[in-house]
BAZA-91762 format. One line per 5 residues: number of its first residue (from 0); their letters; for each residue x, y, z of C-alpha. Coordinates in nm, 2 decimals. Example, Ala and Ser with C-alpha at 12.3 -4.5 7.8 and 13.67 -1.06 7.14 Angstrom:
// residues 2
0) as) 1.23/-0.45/0.78 ~ 1.37/-0.11/0.71 $
***
This chain:
// residues 267
0) mpeaa) -4.09/-0.63/2.26 ~ -3.85/-0.64/2.56 ~ -3.61/-0.35/2.59 ~ -3.31/-0.58/2.58 ~ -3.43/-0.73/2.25 $
5) lsall) -3.48/-0.38/2.10 ~ -3.13/-0.27/2.21 ~ -2.98/-0.59/2.05 ~ -3.17/-0.53/1.72 ~ -3.02/-0.18/1.69 $
10) aqetr) -2.67/-0.27/1.80 ~ -2.39/-0.18/1.56 ~ -2.16/-0.47/1.64 ~ -2.31/-0.81/1.70 ~ -2.21/-1.18/1.71 $
15) prctl) -2.42/-1.48/1.62 ~ -2.63/-1.58/1.92 ~ -2.97/-1.71/2.02 ~ -3.13/-1.56/2.33 ~ -3.46/-1.70/2.45 $
20) mahga) -3.70/-1.45/2.63 ~ -4.05/-1.47/2.77 ~ -4.24/-1.40/2.46 ~ -4.00/-1.48/2.18 ~ -3.64/-1.53/2.08 $
25) lvnlr) -3.36/-1.30/1.96 ~ -3.15/-1.45/1.69 ~ -2.84/-1.29/1.54 ~ -2.69/-1.45/1.23 ~ -2.41/-1.37/0.99 $
30) glgaa) -2.42/-1.43/0.61 ~ -2.26/-1.32/0.29 ~ -2.33/-0.97/0.18 ~ -2.50/-0.89/-0.15 ~ -2.30/-0.88/-0.47 $
35) dddvg) -2.31/-0.49/-0.48 ~ -2.19/-0.45/-0.12 ~ -1.83/-0.34/-0.14 ~ -1.77/-0.30/0.24 ~ -1.45/-0.47/0.35 $
40) dplvs) -1.62/-0.73/0.59 ~ -1.77/-1.00/0.37 ~ -2.01/-1.12/0.64 ~ -2.33/-0.92/0.71 ~ -2.52/-0.94/1.03 $
45) irlwa) -2.90/-0.98/1.04 ~ -3.09/-0.95/1.37 ~ -3.42/-1.13/1.41 ~ -3.68/-1.10/1.68 ~ -3.93/-1.39/1.65 $
50) eqarv) -4.25/-1.45/1.84 ~ -4.58/-1.62/1.79 ~ -4.73/-1.39/1.52 ~ -4.44/-1.18/1.38 ~ -4.08/-1.16/1.30 $
55) isvsy) -3.88/-0.83/1.30 ~ -3.55/-0.82/1.11 ~ -3.28/-0.55/1.12 ~ -2.98/-0.53/0.89 ~ -2.76/-0.24/0.82 $
60) rplaa) -2.62/-0.39/0.50 ~ -2.78/-0.59/0.22 ~ -2.78/-0.96/0.28 ~ -2.73/-1.21/-0.01 ~ -2.99/-1.45/0.15 $
65) mepvt) -3.26/-1.18/0.15 ~ -3.35/-1.22/-0.21 ~ -3.42/-1.60/-0.21 ~ -3.60/-1.58/0.12 ~ -3.82/-1.30/-0.02 $
70) aqmlg) -3.89/-1.52/-0.32 ~ -4.00/-1.80/-0.10 ~ -4.23/-1.57/0.09 ~ -4.39/-1.44/-0.23 ~ -4.43/-1.80/-0.34 $
75) glird) -4.62/-1.90/-0.03 ~ -4.35/-2.14/0.10 ~ -4.31/-1.94/0.42 ~ -4.62/-1.93/0.64 ~ -4.50/-1.87/1.00 $
80) pgdli) -4.21/-1.73/1.20 ~ -4.04/-2.07/1.22 ~ -4.05/-2.11/0.85 ~ -3.89/-1.77/0.80 ~ -3.60/-1.82/1.04 $
85) aafaq) -3.54/-2.17/0.91 ~ -3.53/-2.02/0.56 ~ -3.27/-1.76/0.66 ~ -3.06/-2.02/0.83 ~ -3.07/-2.25/0.52 $
90) qitea) -3.00/-1.98/0.27 ~ -2.71/-1.83/0.47 ~ -2.54/-2.17/0.51 ~ -2.59/-2.26/0.14 ~ -2.43/-1.94/0.03 $
95) ldpev) -2.14/-1.98/0.27 ~ -2.06/-2.34/0.19 ~ -1.91/-2.29/-0.15 ~ -1.71/-1.99/-0.03 ~ -1.55/-2.20/0.24 $
100) adlgd) -1.48/-2.48/-0.01 ~ -1.31/-2.22/-0.24 ~ -1.06/-2.14/0.03 ~ -0.94/-2.50/0.04 ~ -0.93/-2.51/-0.34 $
105) gldei) -0.73/-2.19/-0.34 ~ -0.46/-2.35/-0.12 ~ -0.45/-2.66/-0.35 ~ -0.40/-2.43/-0.65 ~ -0.12/-2.24/-0.47 $
110) esalt) 0.06/-2.57/-0.38 ~ 0.03/-2.71/-0.73 ~ 0.14/-2.38/-0.91 ~ 0.41/-2.27/-0.67 ~ 0.68/-2.26/-0.93 $
115) ahgpa) 0.46/-2.05/-1.16 ~ 0.37/-1.78/-0.90 ~ 0.70/-1.77/-0.70 ~ 0.73/-1.77/-0.32 ~ 0.65/-1.39/-0.28 $
120) earrr) 0.32/-1.41/-0.47 ~ 0.23/-1.74/-0.32 ~ 0.29/-1.61/0.04 ~ 0.06/-1.31/-0.03 ~ -0.22/-1.53/-0.15 $
125) vseir) -0.18/-1.78/0.14 ~ -0.19/-1.48/0.39 ~ -0.52/-1.36/0.22 ~ -0.67/-1.71/0.24 ~ -0.57/-1.75/0.61 $
130) atais) -0.71/-1.41/0.70 ~ -1.04/-1.49/0.53 ~ -1.06/-1.83/0.70 ~ -1.00/-1.67/1.04 ~ -1.27/-1.40/0.97 $
135) yrrfi) -1.53/-1.66/0.87 ~ -1.46/-1.90/1.16 ~ -1.49/-1.62/1.41 ~ -1.87/-1.60/1.33 ~ -1.95/-1.95/1.19 $
140) apqrq) -1.85/-2.13/1.51 ~ -2.09/-1.93/1.74 ~ -2.35/-1.94/1.47 ~ -2.36/-2.32/1.49 ~ -2.42/-2.29/1.87 $
145) alerl) -2.70/-2.03/1.81 ~ -2.88/-2.25/1.56 ~ -2.85/-2.56/1.78 ~ -2.99/-2.37/2.07 ~ -3.28/-2.24/1.86 $
150) stada) -3.36/-2.59/1.72 ~ -3.41/-2.72/2.07 ~ -3.59/-2.41/2.21 ~ -3.93/-2.44/2.38 ~ -4.10/-2.21/2.13 $
155) pwlep) -4.46/-2.29/2.01 ~ -4.40/-2.12/1.68 ~ -4.13/-2.37/1.59 ~ -4.27/-2.68/1.41 ~ -4.08/-3.01/1.38 $
160) ddrlh) -3.98/-2.95/1.02 ~ -3.85/-2.60/1.12 ~ -3.64/-2.76/1.40 ~ -3.51/-3.02/1.15 ~ -3.40/-2.74/0.90 $
165) lqeaa) -3.23/-2.55/1.18 ~ -3.04/-2.86/1.30 ~ -2.93/-2.93/0.94 ~ -2.81/-2.57/0.91 ~ -2.62/-2.61/1.24 $
170) drcar) -2.46/-2.93/1.12 ~ -2.34/-2.75/0.81 ~ -2.20/-2.47/1.02 ~ -2.01/-2.73/1.23 ~ -1.87/-2.88/0.92 $
175) maeel) -1.77/-2.54/0.78 ~ -1.61/-2.45/1.11 ~ -1.40/-2.77/1.10 ~ -1.30/-2.70/0.73 ~ -1.20/-2.35/0.82 $
180) eavre) -0.99/-2.47/1.10 ~ -0.82/-2.71/0.86 ~ -0.77/-2.43/0.61 ~ -0.61/-2.21/0.88 ~ -0.37/-2.48/0.98 $
185) rsala) -0.28/-2.57/0.62 ~ -0.22/-2.21/0.54 ~ 0.01/-2.17/0.84 ~ 0.21/-2.47/0.73 ~ 0.22/-2.35/0.37 $
190) heelt) 0.34/-2.01/0.49 ~ 0.62/-2.17/0.68 ~ 0.72/-2.39/0.38 ~ 0.72/-2.08/0.16 ~ 0.94/-1.89/0.41 $
195) dlrae) 1.18/-2.18/0.42 ~ 1.18/-2.20/0.04 ~ 1.26/-1.83/0.02 ~ 1.54/-1.86/0.27 ~ 1.68/-2.15/0.08 $
200) qmnrq) 1.68/-1.95/-0.24 ~ 1.85/-1.66/-0.07 ~ 2.12/-1.89/0.08 ~ 2.18/-2.04/-0.27 ~ 2.22/-1.69/-0.42 $
205) aliis) 2.46/-1.59/-0.13 ~ 2.66/-1.91/-0.20 ~ 2.69/-1.83/-0.57 ~ 2.81/-1.48/-0.49 ~ 3.06/-1.62/-0.24 $
210) vvalv) 3.19/-1.86/-0.50 ~ 3.23/-1.58/-0.76 ~ 3.42/-1.37/-0.50 ~ 3.65/-1.66/-0.42 ~ 3.73/-1.71/-0.79 $
215) flplt) 3.82/-1.35/-0.85 ~ 3.99/-1.27/-0.51 ~ 4.33/-1.43/-0.61 ~ 4.30/-1.28/-0.96 ~ 4.25/-0.94/-0.81 $
220) fltgl) 4.55/-0.98/-0.58 ~ 4.77/-1.09/-0.87 ~ 4.67/-0.81/-1.10 ~ 4.70/-0.56/-0.82 ~ 5.04/-0.68/-0.74 $
225) lgmnv) 5.16/-0.66/-1.10 ~ 5.00/-0.32/-1.15 ~ 5.20/-0.14/-0.88 ~ 5.38/0.16/-1.01 ~ 5.73/0.06/-0.89 $
230) egipy) 6.04/-0.05/-1.05 ~ 6.13/-0.42/-1.08 ~ 5.80/-0.57/-1.20 ~ 5.91/-0.90/-1.37 ~ 5.87/-0.91/-1.75 $
235) ahepw) 5.73/-0.56/-1.75 ~ 5.89/-0.48/-2.09 ~ 5.83/-0.81/-2.25 ~ 5.57/-0.80/-2.54 ~ 5.41/-1.13/-2.44 $
240) afwgv) 5.38/-1.03/-2.07 ~ 5.02/-0.90/-2.09 ~ 4.89/-1.22/-2.26 ~ 5.10/-1.42/-2.02 ~ 4.92/-1.26/-1.72 $
245) vgvcv) 4.59/-1.32/-1.89 ~ 4.67/-1.68/-1.94 ~ 4.77/-1.73/-1.58 ~ 4.45/-1.56/-1.46 ~ 4.24/-1.78/-1.68 $
250) amagg) 4.42/-2.09/-1.56 ~ 4.38/-1.99/-1.20 ~ 4.01/-1.91/-1.25 ~ 3.96/-2.24/-1.43 ~ 4.14/-2.43/-1.16 $
255) iagwf) 3.94/-2.27/-0.88 ~ 3.61/-2.32/-1.06 ~ 3.70/-2.68/-1.13 ~ 3.78/-2.74/-0.77 ~ 3.44/-2.60/-0.67 $
260) aatqw) 3.27/-2.83/-0.93 ~ 3.47/-3.13/-0.81 ~ 3.38/-3.08/-0.45 ~ 3.01/-3.02/-0.54 ~ 2.98/-2.68/-0.37 $
265) lr) 2.70/-2.56/-0.59 ~ 2.47/-2.86/-0.54 $
***
Protein backbone atom coordinates (compact mmCIF):
# COMPACT_ATOMS: atom_id res chain seq x y z
CA UNK A 1 0.00 0.00 0.00
CA UNK A 2 1.36 3.48 -0.82
CA UNK A 3 2.48 5.58 2.12
CA UNK A 4 0.05 8.35 1.16
CA UNK A 5 -2.86 5.90 1.21
CA UNK A 6 -1.85 4.59 4.63
CA UNK A 7 -1.66 8.12 6.05
CA UNK A 8 -5.10 8.92 4.61
CA UNK A 9 -6.62 5.78 6.12
CA UNK A 10 -5.35 6.70 9.59
CA UNK A 11 -6.17 10.42 9.43
CA UNK A 12 -8.45 11.76 12.16
CA UNK A 13 -10.28 14.36 10.05
CA UNK A 14 -11.29 13.49 6.50
CA UNK A 15 -13.60 14.71 3.77
CA UNK A 16 -15.26 12.59 1.08
CA UNK A 17 -12.91 12.10 -1.85
CA UNK A 18 -11.64 9.59 -4.38
CA UNK A 19 -7.93 9.46 -5.15
CA UNK A 20 -6.72 7.11 -7.88
CA UNK A 21 -3.25 5.63 -7.41
CA UNK A 22 -1.07 3.20 -9.29
CA UNK A 23 -2.38 -0.01 -7.73
CA UNK A 24 -5.77 1.01 -6.39
CA UNK A 25 -8.05 3.78 -5.21
CA UNK A 26 -8.48 5.59 -1.92
CA UNK A 27 -12.14 6.36 -1.22
CA UNK A 28 -13.41 8.36 1.76
CA UNK A 29 -17.17 8.39 2.37
CA UNK A 30 -19.47 9.81 5.04
CA UNK A 31 -22.61 8.13 6.33
CA UNK A 32 -24.92 8.06 9.31
CA UNK A 33 -23.51 6.65 12.52
CA UNK A 34 -24.97 3.62 14.24
CA UNK A 35 -27.99 4.04 16.50
CA UNK A 36 -25.91 3.61 19.68
CA UNK A 37 -23.34 6.23 18.60
CA UNK A 38 -24.06 9.32 20.72
CA UNK A 39 -21.22 11.53 19.44
CA UNK A 40 -22.38 14.99 18.37
CA UNK A 41 -21.50 14.70 14.65
CA UNK A 42 -24.18 12.51 13.01
CA UNK A 43 -22.01 11.63 9.99
CA UNK A 44 -19.30 9.00 10.34
CA UNK A 45 -16.27 8.73 8.07
CA UNK A 46 -15.21 5.44 6.51
CA UNK A 47 -11.91 5.18 4.63
CA UNK A 48 -11.51 2.52 1.96
CA UNK A 49 -8.43 1.34 0.12
CA UNK A 50 -9.45 -0.83 -2.83
CA UNK A 51 -7.27 -2.79 -5.21
CA UNK A 52 -7.59 -5.87 -7.36
CA UNK A 53 -7.77 -8.50 -4.64
CA UNK A 54 -8.59 -6.73 -1.39
CA UNK A 55 -10.33 -3.84 0.34
CA UNK A 56 -9.11 -2.29 3.59
CA UNK A 57 -11.60 -0.18 5.55
CA UNK A 58 -10.93 2.04 8.56
CA UNK A 59 -13.54 3.77 10.70
CA UNK A 60 -13.16 5.24 14.18
CA UNK A 61 -16.89 5.17 14.92
CA UNK A 62 -19.60 2.60 14.12
CA UNK A 63 -21.26 3.14 10.74
CA UNK A 64 -24.95 2.38 10.25
CA UNK A 65 -24.29 0.97 6.77
CA UNK A 66 -21.84 -1.60 8.12
CA UNK A 67 -24.51 -4.05 9.29
CA UNK A 68 -26.43 -4.37 5.97
CA UNK A 69 -23.18 -4.53 4.00
CA UNK A 70 -21.92 -7.31 6.27
CA UNK A 71 -25.20 -9.17 5.76
CA UNK A 72 -24.74 -8.92 1.99
CA UNK A 73 -21.22 -10.30 2.28
CA UNK A 74 -22.38 -13.24 4.40
CA UNK A 75 -25.18 -13.85 1.91
CA UNK A 76 -22.72 -14.11 -0.97
CA UNK A 77 -23.94 -10.99 -2.76
CA UNK A 78 -20.54 -9.29 -2.56
CA UNK A 79 -17.81 -11.10 -4.45
CA UNK A 80 -15.15 -8.51 -5.33
CA UNK A 81 -13.86 -5.06 -4.29
CA UNK A 82 -16.16 -3.29 -6.73
CA UNK A 83 -19.22 -4.96 -5.23
CA UNK A 84 -18.13 -3.97 -1.72
CA UNK A 85 -17.56 -0.29 -2.47
CA UNK A 86 -20.78 -0.09 -4.49
CA UNK A 87 -22.65 -1.69 -1.57
CA UNK A 88 -21.24 0.87 0.86
CA UNK A 89 -22.19 3.72 -1.47
CA UNK A 90 -25.74 2.41 -1.88
CA UNK A 91 -26.35 1.74 1.82
CA UNK A 92 -24.94 5.11 2.86
CA UNK A 93 -27.12 7.05 0.42
CA UNK A 94 -30.22 4.99 1.25
CA UNK A 95 -29.77 5.77 4.95
CA UNK A 96 -29.18 9.48 4.33
CA UNK A 97 -32.09 9.99 1.94
CA UNK A 98 -34.92 9.83 4.53
CA UNK A 99 -32.91 11.95 6.97
CA UNK A 100 -32.63 14.71 4.39
CA UNK A 101 -36.33 14.41 3.55
CA UNK A 102 -37.19 14.72 7.26
CA UNK A 103 -35.50 18.13 7.38
CA UNK A 104 -37.88 19.48 4.74
CA UNK A 105 -40.85 17.86 6.47
CA UNK A 106 -39.76 19.46 9.74
CA UNK A 107 -39.88 22.90 8.15
CA UNK A 108 -43.36 22.17 6.80
CA UNK A 109 -44.54 21.20 10.29
CA UNK A 110 -43.08 24.36 11.81
CA UNK A 111 -44.79 26.56 9.24
CA UNK A 112 -48.15 24.81 9.71
CA UNK A 113 -47.99 24.80 13.53
CA UNK A 114 -46.46 28.23 14.08
CA UNK A 115 -49.32 29.47 16.25
CA UNK A 116 -49.10 26.37 18.46
CA UNK A 117 -45.34 26.56 19.13
CA UNK A 118 -44.84 30.32 19.21
CA UNK A 119 -42.05 32.31 17.53
CA UNK A 120 -39.36 31.52 20.13
CA UNK A 121 -39.76 27.73 19.97
CA UNK A 122 -40.19 27.80 16.19
CA UNK A 123 -37.01 29.84 15.75
CA UNK A 124 -35.06 27.36 17.87
CA UNK A 125 -36.28 24.43 15.77
CA UNK A 126 -35.60 26.27 12.51
CA UNK A 127 -32.05 27.01 13.67
CA UNK A 128 -31.50 23.33 14.49
CA UNK A 129 -32.77 22.23 11.06
CA UNK A 130 -30.61 24.81 9.29
CA UNK A 131 -27.49 23.75 11.21
CA UNK A 132 -28.14 20.08 10.38
CA UNK A 133 -28.70 20.87 6.70
CA UNK A 134 -25.43 22.81 6.52
CA UNK A 135 -23.57 19.99 8.28
CA UNK A 136 -24.97 17.36 5.89
CA UNK A 137 -24.35 19.40 2.75
CA UNK A 138 -20.75 20.02 3.75
CA UNK A 139 -20.01 16.33 3.16
CA UNK A 140 -22.71 15.19 0.71
CA UNK A 141 -21.66 17.62 -2.04
CA UNK A 142 -18.02 16.39 -2.22
CA UNK A 143 -19.24 12.81 -1.76
CA UNK A 144 -21.15 13.10 -5.03
CA UNK A 145 -17.95 14.18 -6.78
CA UNK A 146 -16.01 11.30 -5.23
CA UNK A 147 -18.57 8.71 -6.37
CA UNK A 148 -18.74 10.18 -9.87
CA UNK A 149 -14.97 10.05 -10.18
CA UNK A 150 -14.83 6.47 -8.94
CA UNK A 151 -17.61 5.38 -11.32
CA UNK A 152 -15.52 6.53 -14.30
CA UNK A 153 -12.15 5.38 -12.93
CA UNK A 154 -9.92 3.11 -15.00
CA UNK A 155 -9.95 0.29 -12.45
CA UNK A 156 -10.07 -3.34 -13.60
CA UNK A 157 -11.83 -4.44 -10.40
CA UNK A 158 -14.84 -2.25 -11.21
CA UNK A 159 -17.41 -4.07 -13.32
CA UNK A 160 -20.14 -2.35 -15.37
CA UNK A 161 -22.83 -3.04 -12.78
CA UNK A 162 -20.56 -1.63 -10.04
CA UNK A 163 -20.11 1.56 -12.05
CA UNK A 164 -23.87 1.77 -12.55
CA UNK A 165 -24.52 1.46 -8.81
CA UNK A 166 -21.86 4.07 -8.04
CA UNK A 167 -23.38 6.47 -10.55
CA UNK A 168 -26.84 5.94 -9.06
CA UNK A 169 -25.47 6.71 -5.61
CA UNK A 170 -23.78 9.84 -7.00
CA UNK A 171 -27.08 10.97 -8.55
CA UNK A 172 -28.87 10.50 -5.24
CA UNK A 173 -26.15 12.51 -3.50
CA UNK A 174 -26.62 15.28 -6.07
CA UNK A 175 -30.36 15.32 -5.42
CA UNK A 176 -29.81 15.35 -1.66
CA UNK A 177 -27.33 18.22 -1.98
CA UNK A 178 -29.92 20.23 -3.94
CA UNK A 179 -32.60 19.45 -1.37
CA UNK A 180 -30.29 20.45 1.48
CA UNK A 181 -29.56 23.74 -0.26
CA UNK A 182 -33.30 24.33 -0.59
CA UNK A 183 -33.78 23.50 3.11
CA UNK A 184 -31.01 25.92 4.04
CA UNK A 185 -32.60 28.73 2.02
CA UNK A 186 -36.10 27.96 3.32
CA UNK A 187 -34.89 27.89 6.91
CA UNK A 188 -33.16 31.25 6.45
CA UNK A 189 -36.38 32.76 5.09
CA UNK A 190 -38.42 31.16 7.88
CA UNK A 191 -36.02 32.56 10.47
CA UNK A 192 -36.44 36.05 9.01
CA UNK A 193 -40.23 35.71 9.01
CA UNK A 194 -40.21 34.56 12.62
CA UNK A 195 -37.97 37.47 13.57
CA UNK A 196 -40.37 39.89 11.86
CA UNK A 197 -43.32 38.24 13.61
CA UNK A 198 -41.62 38.58 16.98
CA UNK A 199 -40.83 42.23 16.28
CA UNK A 200 -44.46 42.82 15.27
CA UNK A 201 -45.68 41.27 18.51
CA UNK A 202 -43.31 43.40 20.56
CA UNK A 203 -44.41 46.54 18.71
CA UNK A 204 -48.06 45.70 19.37
CA UNK A 205 -47.33 45.15 23.06
CA UNK A 206 -45.47 48.46 23.20
CA UNK A 207 -48.44 50.16 21.53
CA UNK A 208 -50.86 48.75 24.10
CA UNK A 209 -48.62 49.96 26.93
CA UNK A 210 -48.45 53.41 25.33
CA UNK A 211 -52.24 53.57 25.00
CA UNK A 212 -52.70 52.61 28.66
CA UNK A 213 -50.17 55.26 29.68
CA UNK A 214 -51.96 57.90 27.58
CA UNK A 215 -55.29 56.98 29.19
CA UNK A 216 -53.98 57.29 32.75
CA UNK A 217 -51.65 60.25 32.25
CA UNK A 218 -54.35 62.97 32.45
CA UNK A 219 -56.07 61.09 35.27
CA UNK A 220 -52.82 61.02 37.23
CA UNK A 221 -52.36 64.75 36.64
CA UNK A 222 -55.91 65.50 37.79
CA UNK A 223 -55.74 63.39 40.95
CA UNK A 224 -52.30 64.74 41.78
CA UNK A 225 -53.53 68.30 41.37
CA UNK A 226 -56.52 67.70 43.63
CA UNK A 227 -54.42 65.85 46.17
CA UNK A 228 -52.08 68.76 46.95
CA UNK A 229 -51.89 69.58 50.63
CA UNK A 230 -52.74 73.27 50.24
CA UNK A 231 -55.70 75.43 51.05
CA UNK A 232 -58.25 76.33 48.43
CA UNK A 233 -58.93 72.96 46.81
CA UNK A 234 -62.39 73.35 45.22
CA UNK A 235 -65.21 71.38 46.86
CA UNK A 236 -62.75 69.85 49.34
CA UNK A 237 -65.38 69.75 52.08
CA UNK A 238 -68.33 68.67 49.98
CA UNK A 239 -69.61 65.09 50.70
CA UNK A 240 -70.07 64.33 47.03
CA UNK A 241 -66.61 65.61 45.97
CA UNK A 242 -64.88 62.20 46.01
CA UNK A 243 -67.48 60.52 43.83
CA UNK A 244 -67.56 63.57 41.61
CA UNK A 245 -63.82 63.24 40.97
CA UNK A 246 -64.25 59.51 40.34
CA UNK A 247 -66.99 60.24 37.83
CA UNK A 248 -64.87 62.83 36.04
CA UNK A 249 -61.95 60.36 35.87
CA UNK A 250 -64.19 57.61 34.49
CA UNK A 251 -65.62 59.98 31.91
CA UNK A 252 -62.16 61.14 30.85
CA UNK A 253 -60.86 57.56 30.63
CA UNK A 254 -63.92 56.51 28.62
CA UNK A 255 -63.56 59.47 26.29
CA UNK A 256 -59.86 58.83 25.64
CA UNK A 257 -60.42 55.09 25.13
CA UNK A 258 -63.34 55.86 22.81
CA UNK A 259 -61.17 58.20 20.79
CA UNK A 260 -58.49 55.51 20.42
CA UNK A 261 -61.14 53.02 19.33
CA UNK A 262 -62.67 55.46 16.84
CA UNK A 263 -59.30 56.24 15.27
CA UNK A 264 -58.45 52.49 15.11
CA UNK A 265 -55.14 52.81 16.93
CA UNK A 266 -55.23 49.24 18.18
CA UNK A 267 -55.79 47.59 14.80
